[in-house]
C-alpha positions as CSV (number, residue, x, y, z in Angstrom):
1,M,24.5,35.2,-10.0
2,N,25.8,35.9,-13.5
3,L,22.8,36.1,-15.8
4,N,23.3,34.5,-19.2
5,P,21.2,36.3,-21.9
6,N,20.5,32.9,-23.4
7,A,19.1,31.8,-20.1
8,I,16.8,34.8,-20.0
9,R,15.7,34.1,-23.6
10,E,15.0,30.4,-22.9
11,K,13.0,31.1,-19.7
12,F,11.0,34.1,-20.9
13,G,11.1,34.0,-24.7
14,D,13.4,36.8,-25.7
15,Y,16.5,38.8,-24.6
16,Y,14.4,40.8,-22.1
17,I,15.8,42.9,-19.2
18,A,16.1,40.9,-16.0
19,D,18.2,41.0,-12.9
20,E,18.9,38.2,-10.4
21,R,15.6,38.8,-8.5
22,T,13.3,39.2,-11.4
23,F,14.9,36.2,-13.2
24,I,14.3,34.0,-10.1
25,M,10.8,35.3,-9.5
26,G,9.7,35.4,-13.1
27,I,7.6,32.4,-14.2
28,D,8.7,30.3,-17.1
29,Q,7.0,31.3,-20.4
30,R,5.6,27.7,-20.8
31,L,3.6,28.3,-17.6
32,T,2.6,31.9,-18.2
33,K,1.2,30.9,-21.6
34,H,-0.9,28.3,-19.8
35,F,-2.3,30.8,-17.3
36,A,-3.0,33.3,-20.0
37,E,-5.3,31.0,-22.0
38,R,-7.9,31.5,-19.3
39,F,-7.9,35.2,-19.8
40,T,-8.5,35.2,-23.5
41,G,-10.6,38.2,-24.6
42,L,-10.9,39.6,-21.1
43,N,-10.0,43.0,-19.7
44,T,-7.5,41.8,-17.1
45,L,-6.0,43.3,-14.0
46,E,-2.6,42.0,-13.0
47,T,-1.1,42.7,-9.6
48,C,2.7,42.7,-9.0
49,T,4.0,43.3,-12.6
50,G,7.6,42.5,-11.8
51,A,9.7,42.7,-14.9
52,G,6.6,42.0,-17.0
53,F,7.1,38.4,-18.1
54,T,3.7,37.2,-17.1
55,T,2.3,40.5,-18.4
56,I,3.6,39.6,-21.9
57,S,1.7,36.3,-22.0
58,L,-1.5,37.8,-20.6
59,A,-1.3,40.7,-23.1
60,R,-1.1,38.2,-26.0
61,T,-4.5,36.6,-25.1
62,A,-6.4,39.2,-23.0
63,K,-8.3,42.1,-24.5
64,H,-6.3,44.5,-22.4
65,V,-4.1,44.3,-19.3
66,I,-3.9,46.8,-16.5
67,T,-0.8,45.9,-14.4
68,V,0.1,47.3,-11.0
69,E,3.6,47.5,-9.6
70,I,4.8,49.2,-6.4
71,D,8.5,49.5,-7.3
72,G,9.1,52.2,-9.9
73,S,12.5,50.9,-10.9
74,I,11.1,47.4,-11.6
75,Q,8.2,48.9,-13.5
76,K,10.6,50.6,-15.9
77,K,12.1,47.3,-16.7
78,A,8.6,45.9,-17.4
79,I,7.7,48.8,-19.6
80,S,10.9,48.2,-21.7
81,N,10.1,44.4,-21.9
82,I,6.5,45.0,-23.0
83,K,7.8,47.4,-25.6
84,K,10.3,44.9,-26.9
85,A,7.5,42.3,-27.1
86,G,5.5,44.7,-29.3
87,L,2.6,44.8,-26.8
88,S,2.6,48.3,-25.4
89,A,-0.8,49.1,-26.9
90,K,-2.3,46.3,-25.0
91,V,-0.9,47.1,-21.5
92,S,-1.6,50.0,-19.1
93,F,0.8,50.5,-16.2
94,L,-0.2,51.7,-12.8
95,L,2.4,52.5,-10.1
96,G,1.3,51.9,-6.5
97,S,0.3,49.4,-3.9
98,I,-2.6,47.2,-4.9
99,L,-3.8,47.2,-1.3
100,E,-4.2,51.0,-1.1
101,K,-7.6,52.5,-1.8
102,E,-6.1,55.3,-3.9
103,T,-4.6,52.7,-6.2
104,I,-7.7,50.7,-6.5
105,K,-9.8,53.8,-7.3
106,K,-7.6,54.3,-10.5
107,I,-8.5,50.8,-11.8
108,P,-11.3,50.7,-14.4
109,K,-13.8,47.9,-14.5
110,V,-12.1,44.6,-15.3
111,D,-13.4,41.1,-16.2
112,A,-10.7,39.2,-14.3
113,V,-7.7,39.5,-12.0
114,F,-4.3,37.6,-12.1
115,I,-2.4,37.8,-8.8
116,D,1.3,36.9,-8.6
117,P,2.7,38.1,-5.2
118,D,6.4,38.2,-4.6
119,W,7.2,35.1,-2.6
120,A,11.0,35.0,-2.8
121,V,12.7,33.2,0.1
122,T,13.8,35.8,2.7
123,G,16.2,33.6,4.7
124,P,17.1,30.0,5.8
125,D,14.2,29.9,8.3
126,H,11.6,31.2,5.8
127,I,8.2,29.4,6.1
128,Y,5.8,29.7,3.2
129,R,2.3,30.6,4.3
130,F,-1.0,31.6,2.7
131,Q,-3.0,32.5,5.8
132,Q,-1.4,35.5,7.5
133,S,0.8,35.4,4.4
134,N,4.4,36.5,4.3
135,T,4.5,37.2,0.6
136,Q,4.7,40.7,-0.7
137,P,2.0,41.9,-0.8
138,P,0.3,39.4,1.5
139,A,-1.4,36.9,-0.8
140,D,-4.4,36.3,1.5
141,L,-5.1,40.0,1.8
142,V,-4.8,40.7,-1.9
143,L,-7.0,37.7,-2.8
144,R,-9.8,39.0,-0.5
145,S,-9.4,42.5,-1.9
146,M,-9.5,41.3,-5.5
147,L,-12.6,39.1,-5.0
148,K,-14.4,42.3,-4.1
149,I,-13.6,43.6,-7.6
150,T,-14.6,40.4,-9.5
151,D,-15.4,36.8,-8.9
152,N,-12.9,35.8,-11.6
153,V,-9.6,35.7,-10.0
154,A,-6.4,33.5,-10.3
155,I,-3.6,33.6,-7.8
156,V,-0.2,31.9,-8.2
157,L,1.4,30.5,-5.0
158,P,4.6,28.6,-4.2
159,P,4.5,24.8,-4.0
160,L,5.6,24.6,-0.3
161,I,2.3,26.0,1.0
162,S,0.1,23.4,2.7
163,V,-3.1,22.9,0.8
164,E,-4.9,22.9,4.1
165,E,-4.5,26.6,4.2
166,F,-6.9,27.0,1.2
167,E,-9.8,25.5,3.2
168,G,-12.6,28.0,3.7
169,L,-11.9,29.9,0.5
170,P,-14.8,30.3,-2.0
171,K,-15.3,27.4,-4.4
172,H,-12.2,27.1,-6.5
173,E,-9.9,25.0,-8.7
174,L,-6.5,24.1,-7.1
175,E,-4.1,23.4,-10.0
176,K,-0.7,21.8,-9.2
177,I,1.7,22.9,-11.9
178,Y,4.8,20.9,-12.9
179,L,7.8,21.3,-15.1
180,G,8.7,17.7,-15.7
181,E,8.6,16.0,-12.3
182,S,9.2,19.3,-10.4
183,H,6.2,20.8,-8.7
184,E,6.7,24.4,-9.5
185,L,3.6,26.2,-8.4
186,F,0.0,26.2,-7.3
187,C,-2.6,28.2,-9.0
188,L,-6.0,28.9,-7.5
189,Y,-8.8,29.8,-9.9
190,F,-12.1,31.4,-8.9
191,G,-15.4,32.3,-10.7
192,D,-15.5,31.8,-14.5
193,L,-11.8,31.0,-14.6
194,V,-12.5,27.6,-13.0
195,R,-12.6,24.7,-15.5
196,L,-13.0,21.9,-12.9
197,L,-13.7,22.4,-9.2
198,G,-11.2,20.7,-6.9
199,Q,-7.7,19.6,-7.5
200,T,-6.3,19.4,-11.0
201,E,-2.8,19.1,-12.5
202,F,-0.9,20.7,-15.4
203,C,2.5,19.4,-16.5
204,V,5.0,20.6,-19.1
205,T,7.3,17.7,-20.1
């Protein structure tokens, strides 16, 4: 895949650093701005920094963002992108696995958590799941872990997961997110991040 800098700028808002994987996995800025509105003024923990595209939107609304990434090489790209966005003072970076106790011990008290696990397709027979999740890290395990930190959690998931897999979770808002007519994502909101219990929709036309 030959990445056009203009494609990066259009999707993420500037000529940021991206490779094929981070470009594909990064969420369009029109959607990250939408998520970030719910974190206005909050001390926010983000899991799975990636190249920092969602981090940028969160940092523009949140009081402060602590963002955790397991891959040091990807974290370096995120640090550069956050610096380019002029938001370094609003973001703290933590290297490690969000599922390890040693990493969690380093996280100060936060008001809310944004979870964006890596759910890239791993092959032609890949099946998207939430229960016994095959995202990295496993979405169901991360959600359970983060709900022990705060009730105020949002988690982004791929559109091909069956909504029946969300049954049994604490009360939540299930938002279906569209770009035009394309169903791009689900986002589950818990606690004070909920605006309306049940299924809702958000569309960028």
